[in-house]
N, C-alpha and C positions, 0 to 999 in steps of 0.2 A: 322393621325396614322394608320398604316397599321394593317392587322390582323396577329395574330401570328400563325407560322407553328407549326405542331405537334412536330417537334424537339424542338422547342422554349419553348412549353407548357412543354414539359419534362424537359427541363433544369431549368424553373422556378419551377416546382415541386421538383426538386432535391435541389434547392436554398433555398427553405422554409422548406423543409425536414430536410436538413443539419443544418440550424438555429435552428429548434425545437429540433433536437437530442442534439446539443450543449447546449441548454438550460436544457434538461432534465438531462445530464451527469454533468452539470454545478451545478444543485441543489444537485444532489448526492455528487459532490465534497465537497460542502458547508457543507453537514450533515456529511460525512466521513473522510475529510481531508487527501484523499489518492493521493499520488503523480500521480499514473498512470490514475486516473480520470482527473487530470488538464491536461495531455498530450493528452487523449482523446477529451477532449473539445476542445481543440486547432486544433485537427485533423479535427473535423467536423465544427469548426468555418472558419478556413482557407479554408477548401474545399468549403463552401458556399460562400466565397468571389470570390473563383476561379470559381464558376458557376456564379456569378453575372458580373464578367468581360467577362466570355465566351459569356453571354447573350447580353451584352451591344455591344462587338466586333463584334456578328453576327448581331444585330438588326441595327447598325448603320454603320456597316461595316468599323470599326476603328480596323486596325491591331495591334496598339499599345496596346489596352486592351487585345487582346488574347495573345500579349507578355507577359503582366503581369500575365494572366491566366498560361502561361508555368512555370513561376517562383513560382506560388503559389502552383502548384500541387505536385511537389517533396517536397516543404517545410510541406505540410499537411502530406504526407506520412512518412517524417521525424518524425513527432510528433506521429504519430500511431507506428512507430518503438520504439521510445523512451517510450512511454506508456506500450506497450507489454513487452519491457524489464524489466521495473518497476514492471509490473504485474508478470512476472516470476521470480522477485527478482534476476535478473542478472544486472551485473554493466555495466554503460555506458562507452564508449571510447571517448577519443578526436578525434580518427582518423574518427569517424562519422561525427564530426562537420566540419573536415576539408574536408571530401568528399563532404558534402552538400553545403559547400561554392564553392567548385570546379565546382559543378554541377550549381549553380546559375550564376556564373562567365562564365561558358561556353556557356550557351544559347545564350546570345547577340552575342558571337563570331561565333557560328555555324550559326546564322541568317545572319551575313555579309558573311562567306564563301558560303552560299547557300540561294540565295535570293529567292528560290521557298518556304522554310521554312520546306520542308519535313525532312531535316536532324534534325533540332531542334526538330520538332514534334515527330520523331522516338526516339530521344534521351531521351526527356523528359518523354514519357511513358515507355522507357525501365528503366530508373533509378528509377521511381517510383514503377514499378515492383520489382526491386531488394530490395528496403528499405521494402516493404511489404512482400516479400517472407522471409525476413532474419529471422523473428521471428516464422515461421510457424513450422518448426521442433521441437522447444521447446514446442509450444502448443499441437502438436500431440501426444507428448511423455506423457503428463499428463493423468493420469487414468480416470479423470472425463471427461463424454461425452460433457457436455457445452464447456469445453476448446477445445477439439477435433473438435468440430462442427466449433466454433469459427475461429480455424486454417483452416478448409477447406474452409469457407466462405472467409478469406483474401486470400488463395491461389487462389481461383476462380477469384476474382476481379483483384488480381494482374496480373494473366495470361492473364485475358481480357484487362488490361491496355496495357500489352506488346504486344498483338496481335491487339489492336486498330488501330493504323496507318496502318497497313498492310491490315487489312480487309477493312478500309476505301479506300485505293488506290484499292483493288479488287471490288469496288462498292458494299460493303455490305450494308445492310440497317443500317444508323445511327441511326434512330429512334428505330429499334430493339435491337440494341446494347446498347443504352442509358437505354431502358426500363431493360434489362437484369441485367446491372450494377446497377441500382436503385434498382431492386428487392433485388440482393444479397446483397448491401450496407443495406438496411432496415433490413434484415435478421442478418446481421452482428452487427448492432447497437443494435438488440433486445439481441444477443448472449453476447454483451459487457455487458449490464445491469444484465444478468442472471450470467454471469462469476463472475461480482463483487459481488453480492448478495452471490454467491456459497463462494467466498472467505471470506467474513465476517462471514458467517456461519461455515466455517472450522476454522477460527480464533476464533471464540467464543467457540467451541466445544474443541479446544485445550487449551485455558484458563480455561475451566470448568475443563478440565481432570488434568491440572496442579494444580488447586486449590484442586481437589479431592485427588491428590497425596500427596500434601504437609499438607492436613488435617489429613492424616494417616500415614505419614512418618517423621522420624528423619532427620533432614537437615544434621547432621554431618555423620552418618553411613549410611544413606538410609533404615535403617531397618524400621519395623513398630514402631509405637508410642504408647503411654498408651491409648489413643482414640481408636485406632484400637483393642487393647488388650479386652478393656471392651466389645465391639461390639461381638468379636470373643467369648468370654466368655458366652455371652448371646446366641449366636446360638448354641455353641457346646453342653451347659447345657443340652439341650432337644434333641440332636442327639444321639440316642442309637447305630447307625452304627459305631459312632467315638471311643466307649469304647474299651478298656481302654485308658483313656487320662493322659499321664504323664505331669506333670509341673516341668520345671528347673527353678531355680532362681540363677543367677551367679553374682557374685560382683567382681569388679576389686579392689583387695586390694590397699591400701595406695596411692590413686589416689590424695587425698588432699595434702599430703606431696609431691608427684611427681609434683603437680601444683604449689605448694609454692616453690620447689626447683629448677625445670627446666622450668617453665612456662606452661601456659595452652596451647601453641600450641603442646608442647612435650605430654602433658598428652591426647590431642585430637588424636595424632598419636597412641597413646596406645589403646584408645577406637576404633578407626577405625581398628586396627590390631586385637582386640579381636573380633570384629564383622564380620572380613572377617574369622576367625576361625570357628565361628559358622556357617556361610554360607557354609564352606567346608564340615562340618560333618551332616549337616541337610538336608532332603529331601525337594522336592517342597511343599509337603503338609503341612510341618512343619511350624509352626509361631514363627518367631524370632523377639523380641521386645527391643527396649531400652526403658526401664520403666522410667529412669530417672537418670540423673547424671552418676554414675558408676555401675548402676544396670541393668541387662538385664533379660528377660523371655523367655524361650523357651517353646511352647506348642506342645505337640506330640501327635496327634489323632493315634488310634490303636497301642499304645505303652505299654507294660507292664512295672512293675517298674524295673525288672531285665534288660530289653533291655535299658531303661533310664539310668539305672546305668552304663551300659557299654558305652553309648553315652558319660555321664559325665567323665568317666575316660579315655576315648580316649582324650576329650577335654584338660584336666587336663595335660595329657603327652605331648600334643602339646605345650601348653603355656610354660611348664617347660623347654622345648627347643628353647625357641624364646626368644632374648634379643633386646631391642631397645636402640642402643648406650648404651650397658653394662648394661642396666635396665631390669632386667627379668620381663616378664608378671606372674602375680600371681592373680588366681581367687579362690574364695571361692564358692563353688557348694551346694545346696541344691535340694532334689528331693521330690515330692509327686504325688501320682497316683489316680485319680478318677477311682472308680471300677463299680459304679452304678448311676443311673440317679438322684437319692436322695442326692447324694454328690456335692455340688455347687463348681464350678472351682474356685471361689474367695477363698473358704475355703482351696482348695488345694494349691492355691498360699501363702496363709498365712501360711501354714504347711511348705512349702518348703522354704519359707523366713526365717521362724525360724531356720530351719536347717542349712541354709546358714550362718546365724549369728552365730551360735554356733561353726562353722569352722572357722570363721574370727580371 
């Protein structure tokens, strides 16, 4: 058994390195059940098989094994391409599968046309480069640094793949080329893992934000809900800078009759319409709440009783001019204003609610 050359040692290290990376990303795939991780696993695993055939072909001087290596290289790049598309949440196309099939079928034909193997050699590395470069722009457009670095590492390996046959023909050191490709490949693998965890963290934060939003908002009108109002009362009760604070309680009249006569979907449209009117008349610091059923509460910091009356009057005028399928919007409104810190906002709410019921 002869000694291994430096180039063979590098290929062996690539072989075991790729298998190790396939194992690590495979374990992540089992934990997170993510499609792009499965495709990344296949990329590293098929690449390791390609290195195995390249080593066997070189060691035993068997050209058939090298031919198999030619087939595996574009296939591995294809799975990197598919994984990256999945990672970017982009759809896959049937065209890419047809192109890959065409590449695989073309390689033996090129070998027949050019017995030196140079044509097939260049074709394999060029098509591998194209598959790898396809998703780079999408990664570079992302705002997160890990994605951009990942895209740059893929671009570097892709370009080296495209230039590899030319550089070999120009007698450039294959050992140095292999070392550079391996180093960038290791960097790319680390960035794959970081990019995955970054995606997981982003999804976790998004879900947290969604849960937070749902816990404080009404699903039908997207206004704040009762839980948010209670927290707002607690904070504003001790805020002297917010005085005077006016509280408007509004109720959509005859909603139960409307629901019984026209159905709940029709009643929901009326609730959404009145919510839109409140939004149109209120400022960004005002708090608009669907308190429950057909009752709404508007909290107006730094608003006098007279100013709140003017707002309530404008809302009533608007509602009188709106009809939904010939049914008029009809609201009853009560107002109370907190003038000093020792007046609890909940007491103002109760007072405004009593006035509202008196108008129904």
